[in-house]
Every structure is written in structure tokens, then in C-alpha cells.
C-alpha angles and dihedrals in degrees: 000000000000137000107258103206152004128037094338098042112154095015115136126238127210111237122199116240126242140057093287091083132063108172119211102259117248090243091055092046092049091050095045093050091048085059095047097038091115096052107036100072108089096006134129105239130200119197109194120193083016100181105179091357093244095142097048090043088051090053092047087048090053098049113278109156094220136009128199118190125198123190129166101204116081090202095054090041090067093069090039092055090044093052094047093048094048100042105028098041096136091057109006095181118203132306119197120192099203144110107284101226089047091050091050094051097050120085120260115249091213131048091247118131126189128247096188131025126189123193126186108170122182110284114259123215110284112284097019129104117268094195097257092125089054093050091051090049094048093047092050092062097031100090088226098108128094114225108277093016120174122232123197123193127189114205141164111267108257092034112132115269112252121243112233113176097181094039131081115215109228105175148006126194133173127214112181106294091352131086124194117206120191121198135179120215115238097173126096095039095116 
């Protein structure tokens, strides 16, 4: 797997072996960052269920000012930490090895709010919830979002569409067995 654009274009990533990890395909990342090309530079980017870190590293490569990765598996996080250290040495961001819902629910220690959030939870069996709706709901009350934040979810095609009362769904794209949903947060602007 390689970085598809920006400063690190063509650089290889380590991926942990095993069925626990399903890295976002190069083609999907390239398409996603083509859609987000206007909002990534200078953004604060959050990569949830980060796996190898490919999406957050791609954001860093394409000009995000800061990136935070959250991965719940200690085994998988070893590759994530190695990738971040090797490729983002000038500004490594923050890596949290913690259960994603727990991390979202705890207060931030800094005033940083995220402009873009990417979540790629483990795929559930077809027709069953993958937890995206829970992630959206938790983020909505977390205090961790900038006004107008963008939320990107990667799901298995055929998964139930998440309800998102304070979010406007902007786009839906399909790539083989994957679906990308892009939302804009309308909450918090009171």
C-alpha cells in the first residue's frame, strides 16, 4: 500500500497482517482526497479506527496542519505508530491506542477541534449496523468538532445508512464493496 498524493506520494506503508485490518484501498483514498482537496490543507484531521494510519497519513501528506489517529487494537497500533514515526517525522501528530467510543467521550486536554473526521470501523455482516451512527452521535456531543466539520464514513456497501440529525449528507460514492459517505456538521452553530 502506498500514499497516493502530496508530499509523501509513492511512499510505502506497513500494514499489519491478519483479518483484523482492512486498509482503505489506494483507489478509494485517492478518490476521497480528490473530493476533499479544498478542505484538507490547513485542517485538523481525525482518523478513527485508524488501522495502519493510511488515511491520516494521506491527509498529512496533502497538507493537513495536524492529524490525530485513534486505534483500539494494540497489535494493529504497532504498525500505525511505526508508519507515523517513519513518514510524519516533522510533525508526527498524536496516536491514541484506545477504544474509539471511549476516546470520543472523554474530554480533550487541548482546545483543538477537528475540521475533518474519518471513520472506518470494522465491517459488520451485511444488513447489520457497523456503529457509524453511534460514532456520529458521540461526535455530535463531544465538543471536538469545528463549526461546519466534515465527517467521512467508510462502510460496506449494503450497510444501513446512518441517521445523523445534526448532519447534512453531502455525498455518497461506491467503490466495489465499499461506500464512502460525506457529511457536514450543522450542529453547534448556535
